[in-house]
TIVEXKOL-493506 format. One record per residue: residue in three letters; x, y, z of N, C-alpha, C in turn. Coordinates in steps of 0.02 Angstrom, whole numbers, padded with zeros to 5 digits, always signed. Example, Ala and Ser with C-alpha at 12.3 -4.5 7.8 and 13.67 -1.06 7.14 Angstrom:
ALA+00660-00284+00390+00615-00225+00390+00660-00165+00390/SER+00642-00112+00354+00684-00053+00357+00645+00002+00394/
END
This chain:
MET+05501+05876+04866+05573+05860+04864+05600+05866+04792/ARG+05662+05889+04786+05691+05900+04719+05736+05843+04697/PHE+05747+05791+04740+05794+05738+04722+05776+05703+04656/PRO+05710+05689+04643+05694+05654+04579+05718+05693+04518/LEU+05721+05760+04524+05741+05800+04466+05815+05790+04449/LEU+05854+05766+04499+05925+05757+04486+05941+05692+04452/LEU+05894+05644+04452+05907+05577+04426+05925+05578+04352/PRO+05887+05613+04309+05905+05613+04237+05975+05639+04225/ALA+05994+05693+04260+06060+05721+04250+06114+05674+04274/LEU+06100+05641+04331+06148+05593+04357+06157+05534+04309/ALA+06102+05510+04281+06106+05454+04234+06146+05473+04172/ALA+06135+05534+04148+06172+05556+04089+06247+05560+04103/PHE+06263+05584+04165+06333+05588+04184+06366+05519+04185/LEU+06331+05470+04213+06358+05402+04218+06367+05371+04149/LEU+06320+05383+04104+06327+05357+04036+06387+05386+04001/THR+06398+05451+04012+06455+05484+03982+06520+05456+04009/ALA+06523+05445+04075+06583+05418+04106+06598+05348+04082/CYS+06546+05308+04072+06556+05239+04049+06582+05237+03978/GLY+06574+05291+03941+06597+05293+03872+06670+05312+03866/ASP+06703+05325+03923+06774+05343+03922+06815+05286+03893/THR+06867+05303+03856+06907+05251+03823+06964+05228+03866/LYS+06969+05251+03929+07025+05230+03970+07000+05187+04028/ASN+07043+05141+04048+07024+05098+04104+07040+05132+04170/PRO+07023+05102+04227+07034+05136+04292+07107+05150+04307/ASN+07154+05117+04275+07225+05130+04287+07251+05188+04245/GLY+07209+05217+04204+07231+05273+04164+07267+05253+04101/MET+07268+05189+04084+07301+05165+04024+07250+05152+03970/PRO+07263+05168+03907+07214+05158+03853+07196+05084+03846/ASP+07131+05071+03837+07109+05003+03822+07126+04986+03750/GLU+07151+04926+03738+07167+04906+03670+07106+04874+03638/PRO+07088+04894+03577+07030+04864+03544+07043+04790+03530/ARG+06992+04749+03537+06998+04678+03525+06983+04663+03453/ALA+07024+04619+03423+07013+04602+03353+06948+04564+03344/THR+06918+04570+03285+06856+04536+03271+06862+04462+03281/GLY+06816+04432+03318+06817+04361+03329+06859+04340+03388/GLN+06896+04386+03418+06939+04369+03475+06897+04369+03538/GLU+06903+04315+03576+06864+04309+03637+06895+04350+03693/ALA+06852+04378+03734+06877+04416+03791+06908+04369+03842/GLN+06963+04390+03873+06996+04349+03922+06960+04357+03989/VAL+06941+04303+04019+06907+04305+04083+06956+04288+04137/LEU+06964+04334+04185+07010+04324+04240+06973+04301+04301/THR+07001+04253+04335+06974+04231+04399+07015+04260+04455/SER+06993+04250+04516+07029+04277+04573+07099+04247+04578/ALA+07108+04187+04552+07174+04154+04555+07223+04187+04507/ASP+07197+04223+04455+07241+04254+04406+07268+04321+04430/VAL+07235+04351+04478+07252+04418+04500+07300+04414+04559/PRO+07362+04440+04553+07410+04435+04608+07390+04478+04667/ASP+07408+04456+04726+07396+04495+04786+07441+04556+04786/PRO+07418+04612+04814+07461+04672+04817+07520+04661+04863/ASP+07573+04696+04850+07633+04690+04891+07628+04739+04949/PRO+07617+04716+05011+07608+04763+05067+07670+04804+05081/ALA+07729+04779+05063+07790+04816+05077+07797+04879+05036/THR+07764+04881+04978+07772+04940+04935+07705+04975+04922/ALA+07652+04952+04953+07586+04981+04939+07584+05055+04955/GLY+07620+05076+05007+07618+05146+05026+07654+05191+04978/THR+07695+05164+04934+07734+05206+04888+07703+05210+04819/GLU+07650+05172+04806+07621+05168+04739+07573+05224+04725/LYS+07563+05240+04662+07513+05287+04640+07464+05252+04595/ALA+07401+05271+04600+07349+05236+04562+07359+05241+04487/VAL+07396+05291+04463+07405+05299+04391+07446+05242+04361/LEU+07488+05210+04401+07528+05155+04376+07491+05089+04383/PRO+07485+05049+04331+07452+04985+04336+07492+04937+04379/ALA+07457+04890+04411+07492+04840+04452+07522+04788+04406/ASP+07573+04808+04369+07602+04766+04318+07646+04712+04349/THR+07645+04653+04320+07687+04598+04345+07735+04573+04291/SER+07747+04612+04240+07795+04591+04187+07846+04646+04176/VAL+07908+04626+04160+07959+04675+04147+07944+04713+04082/ALA+07909+04680+04036+07890+04714+03973+07845+04773+03987/GLY+07798+04765+04034+07754+04820+04052+07791+04877+04085/ALA+07839+04860+04128+07879+04911+04161+07921+04949+04110/TRP+07946+04913+04059+07985+04946+04007+07943+04996+03968/VAL+07881+04978+03953+07837+05024+03917+07828+05089+03955/ILE+07818+05083+04021+07810+05143+04063+07874+05183+04066/LEU+07931+05148+04073+07995+05182+04076+08010+05218+04011/GLU+08001+05184+03955+08015+05215+03890+07969+05276+03879/GLY+07906+05268+03898+07859+05324+03890+07878+05384+03933/SER+07902+05371+03993+07921+05427+04037+07985+05461+04012/LEU+08030+05422+03982+08091+05452+03954+08074+05496+03894/ARG+08032+05469+03850+08013+05507+03790+07971+05569+03808/GLY+07931+05561+03859+07887+05617+03880+07917+05662+03932/HIS+07980+05650+03952+08013+05689+04004+07969+05693+04067/ASP+07941+05637+04086+07895+05633+04142+07932+05606+04203/ALA+07961+05652+04242+08000+05632+04301+07958+05600+04354/GLU+07897+05623+04363+07854+05596+04416+07839+05522+04405/THR+07822+05505+04343+07808+05434+04327+07872+05393+04332/PHE+07927+05420+04306+07991+05384+04309+08009+05369+04382/ASN+08003+05418+04425+08022+05409+04495+07981+05354+04528/GLN+07920+05343+04505+07878+05291+04533+07903+05221+04515/LEU+07946+05217+04464+07974+05152+04443+08038+05135+04481/ILE+08064+05182+04520+08125+05170+04558+08112+05123+04616/ASP+08155+05074+04625+08147+05027+04680+08151+05065+04746/PRO+08099+05061+04788+08099+05101+04850+08152+05079+04900/GLU+08176+05017+04894+08226+04992+04941+08297+05000+04915/TYR+08309+04983+04852+08377+04983+04824+08393+05046+04785/GLY+08342+05084+04766+08354+05145+04730+08370+05135+04656/LEU+08388+05190+04623+08408+05189+04553+08481+05207+04548/TRP+08517+05172+04504+08589+05183+04496+08605+05196+04423/LEU+08649+05244+04412+08671+05261+04344+08744+05241+04338/LEU+08759+05200+04288+08828+05176+04275+08853+05208+04211/GLU+08907+05248+04216+08935+05282+04159+09011+05270+04156/GLN+09041+05295+04103+09113+05289+04094+09142+05359+04086/SER+09191+05376+04128+09221+05443+04124+09296+05437+04139/GLY+09338+05463+04094+09409+05459+04104+09435+05388+04108/GLY+09403+05343+04072+09425+05274+04071+09405+05234+04132/LYS+09364+05262+04175+09343+05227+04236+09267+05228+04242/PRO+09238+05175+04272+09166+05174+04283+09148+05225+04338/VAL+09092+05258+04328+09065+05304+04378+08994+05282+04395/ILE+08982+05268+04459+08918+05243+04481+08885+05295+04526/THR+08826+05317+04507+08791+05369+04544+08723+05344+04568/ARG+08710+05353+04632+08644+05336+04658+08597+05395+04646/VAL+08538+05381+04620+08492+05433+04598+08431+05434+04644/ALA+08416+05493+04670+08356+05500+04712+08298+05530+04672/ASP+08314+05575+04625+08262+05608+04586+08288+05619+04515/VAL+08258+05587+04466+08284+05592+04398+08276+05662+04369/LYS+08230+05700+04397+08220+05768+04370+08282+05811+04379/LYS+08320+05798+04433+08378+05838+04448+08443+05805+04424/LEU+08438+05748+04392+08497+05709+04374+08531+05736+04311/LEU+08595+05745+04316+08637+05762+04258+08687+05706+04249/THR+08699+05687+04186+08748+05635+04171+08819+05664+04177/GLN+08869+05622+04165+08938+05644+04169+08954+05696+04115/THR+08913+05701+04064+08923+05751+04012+08878+05812+04023/ASP+08853+05817+04085+08811+05874+04104+08747+05880+04064/LYS+08720+05823+04043+08656+05822+04009+08604+05789+04053/PRO+08542+05813+04050+08490+05780+04090+08477+05710+04065/LEU+08454+05667+04111+08441+05598+04092+08391+05594+04035/PHE+08344+05641+04033+08292+05639+03982+08318+05655+03912/SER+08381+05674+03907+08409+05684+03840+08419+05617+03806/LEU+08411+05562+03843+08415+05495+03813+08361+05484+03761/ASP+08307+05522+03764+08252+05511+03717+08275+05517+03644/LYS+08327+05555+03632+08352+05564+03564+08392+05504+03539/LYS+08412+05460+03585+08453+05402+03567+08415+05336+03573/LEU+08356+05337+03601+08318+05276+03610+08296+05247+03543/MET+08301+05181+03537+08274+05147+03478+08198+05144+03485/ASP+08164+05135+03429+08092+05124+03431+08081+05052+03457/CYS+08062+05046+03519+08064+04981+03551+08007+04970+03600/PRO+07944+04969+03575+07888+04959+03621+07885+04888+03649/THR+07911+04839+03611+07909+04769+03633+07977+04737+03621/PRO+08023+04739+03670+08088+04707+03660+08082+04632+03649/GLN+08125+04606+03607+08124+04534+03593+08151+04496+03653/VAL+08114+04448+03676+08134+04408+03734+08185+04356+03712/VAL+08242+04354+03746+08296+04307+03730+08320+04273+03794/GLU+08351+04215+03786+08378+04178+03843+08442+04209+03869/ARG+08476+04246+03825+08539+04279+03844+08546+04343+03804/LEU+08563+04398+03836+08570+04461+03800+08630+04457+03753/PRO+08622+04483+03692+08678+04483+03644+08738+04520+03671/GLU+08798+04496+03654+08860+04528+03676+08895+04559+03615/PRO+08928+04615+03625+08960+04649+03569+09027+04619+03551/SER+09048+04632+03491+09115+04615+03469+09160+04676+03482/CYS+09208+04669+03526+09250+04726+03545+09320+04720+03512/PRO+09352+04775+03496+09334+04843+03516+09286+04879+03469/ALA+09263+04845+03416+09219+04878+03368+09153+04901+03400/GLY+09129+04862+03448+09067+04880+03481+09005+04864+03440/THR+09011+04817+03396+08954+04798+03354+08923+04733+03379/PHE+08859+04725+03364+08822+04665+03385+08803+04624+03324/ALA+08809+04559+03330+08788+04515+03276+08712+04518+03267/GLN+08677+04524+03323+08604+04534+03322+08590+04608+03335/LYS+08547+04636+03295+08531+04707+03303+08458+04714+03324/GLY+08447+04760+03371+08379+04772+03393+08376+04787+03467/CYS+08319+04772+03496+08305+04787+03566+08285+04721+03599/PHE+08320+04702+03653+08312+04635+03681+08298+04637+03755/ASN+08259+04589+03777+08240+04580+03848+08266+04512+03870/GLY+08315+04513+03915+08344+04450+03937+08370+04453+04008/PRO+08396+04398+04035+08421+04396+04103+08480+04445+04113/SER+08486+04469+04175+08541+04515+04191+08604+04479+04212/THR+08610+04415+04195+08665+04373+04218+08733+04403+04201/GLN+08742+04424+04138+08808+04450+04118+08824+04515+04154/PHE+08773+04556+04163+08784+04620+04197+08805+04608+04270/ARG+08773+04562+04304+08790+04548+04373+08861+04519+04379/ALA+08885+04485+04327+08950+04453+04329+09008+04500+04315/GLN+08994+04561+04291+09047+04608+04274+09083+04631+04338/ASP+09148+04638+04332+09189+04660+04389+09220+04728+04373/PHE+09184+04780+04391+09209+04848+04378+09220+04886+04444/TRP+09221+04850+04499+09222+04883+04564+09289+04912+04583/GLN+09344+04882+04561+09409+04903+04584+09426+04975+04562/THR+09402+04994+04504+09419+05061+04477+09359+05108+04477/ALA+09302+05086+04502+09241+05126+04498+09242+05184+04548/THR+09215+05240+04526+09203+05297+04570+09130+05296+04590/LEU+09117+05304+04655+09048+05301+04680+09026+05370+04704/ASN+08966+05390+04682+08937+05454+04703+08874+05441+04744/GLN+08869+05474+04801+08809+05471+04843+08795+05402+04871/ALA+08846+05358+04875+08833+05290+04899+08899+05255+04915/THR+08891+05196+04944+08949+05154+04960+08952+05095+04912/ARG+09009+05062+04910+09017+05004+04867+08969+04948+04886/ASN+08959+04938+04950+08914+04885+04973+08842+04897+04949/GLN+08821+04960+04951+08754+04977+04928+08747+04964+04853/ALA+08797+04984+04815+08795+04975+04742+08797+04901+04724/GLN+08838+04862+04758+08841+04790+04744+08776+04756+04761/ALA+08743+04777+04814+08679+04748+04832+08627+04763+04778/ALA+08630+04823+04750+08583+04841+04697+08596+04801+04633/VAL+08660+04790+04616+08677+04749+04557+08650+04678+04567/GLY+08659+04652+04627+08634+04585+04641+08559+04579+04637/ARG+08526+04635+04642+08452+04637+04639+08427+04632+04567/CYS+08468+04648+04518+08447+04650+04448+08429+04580+04424/VAL+08372+04574+04390+08348+04510+04366+08343+04508+04289/ARG+08312+04559+04261+08302+04562+04188+08328+04629+04162/GLY+08356+04626+04101+08381+04687+04071+08355+04697+04000/VAL+08350+04760+03980+08332+04778+03912+08393+04810+03880/LEU+08416+04780+03825+08475+04804+03789+08454+04834+03722/GLN+08482+04893+03706+08472+04922+03640+08540+04922+03604/THR+08544+04886+03548+08609+04877+03515+08634+04939+03479/SER+08591+04986+03464+08613+05047+03429+08661+05088+03472/THR+08654+05084+03538+08697+05121+03584+08735+05075+03632/GLY+08710+05015+03642+08738+04971+03693+08711+04986+03762/TYR+08664+05033+03767+08635+05050+03832+08594+04991+03859/GLN+08597+04984+03926+08560+04930+03958+08519+04959+04016/PHE+08459+04931+04024+08413+04952+04078+08394+04890+04117/HIS+08416+04887+04180+08407+04826+04219+08354+04835+04273/PHE+08311+04784+04279+08253+04787+04322+08256+04735+04377/SER+08223+04751+04433+08213+04703+04487+08137+04695+04497/LYS+08118+04648+04539+08047+04638+04554+08037+04644+04628/SER+07989+04686+04648+07974+04695+04718+07952+04630+04749/ALA+07965+04622+04814+07947+04560+04849+07872+04551+04850/GLY+07850+04489+04852+07778+04476+04855+07750+04454+04788/ALA+07694+04418+04791+07664+04391+04730+07642+04446+04682/GLY+07622+04503+04709+07598+04558+04666+07649+04612+04656/GLY+07713+04596+04670+07764+04648+04665+07774+04674+04595/ARG+07788+04738+04589+07800+04769+04524+07873+04764+04505/TRP+07885+04768+04440+07953+04771+04414+07977+04843+04420/ARG+08040+04852+04442+08068+04918+04454+08134+04925+04415/ILE+08149+04987+04397+08213+05002+04366+08265+05011+04421/VAL+08322+04975+04416+08374+04978+04467+08439+05008+04440/PHE+08461+04983+04382+08524+05007+04353+08513+05027+04281/ILE+08542+05084+04262+08545+05105+04192+08619+05111+04174/ASP+08640+05069+04127+08710+05066+04106+08718+05105+04040/LEU+08751+05163+04046+08761+05207+03987+08832+05205+03961/ARG+08870+05153+03979+08940+05150+03958+08948+05133+03885/GLY+08897+05105+03854+08902+05086+03784+08924+05013+03778/ALA+08932+04991+03716+08945+04920+03704+09013+04897+03730/CYS+09065+04937+03719+09134+04918+03740+09165+04976+03778/PRO+09152+04980+03843+09178+05036+03882+09255+05040+03879/LYS+09281+05100+03873+09353+05110+03870+09377+05148+03931/
END
């Protein structure tokens, strides 16, 4: 029999695979600082998967349970023009919505595929990469900073992660133009927003929801490109 001859080669293959620097989710492992103890997770620390969205997930995306993690993936897909990864962050139930300002009126567009999306200025969504701040870790705040209008400047400058309370409270429905959707659908999506990431250099906001269930992932629901003081 020739099976014993295959064992050395198989062992070498396994040793090589174990030396890979990436974890099973495809995300780079971060080196641990000297003297830092490894975190031990128990079964109680690991959230149960969300059965409602399990069929839509891809193994390349980690089962993240923080909006900060979802933002890292979103920012990376924007900078890398990675439509496939971006689309995986869209809420499967409420979808993705783009809020812009055109002709003095809000324009709300429901997005099915970001690869085919053009903004009101006929630019692809991925052109945002040129305007994004360097923001791998937005500062967590209890309330997102508000601009001083009409100047459109912020007392606090930077990138912030806070509740979507102010965004949900805005009343722009009377004059809004809706594309590919109804007002009821758009309002339901706004009501779904829980946390938002604000970049003060542009006033752009990215609002996230969380899928139902203990292991639900954070999803991008609304992207507000109107700027700090929409006119």
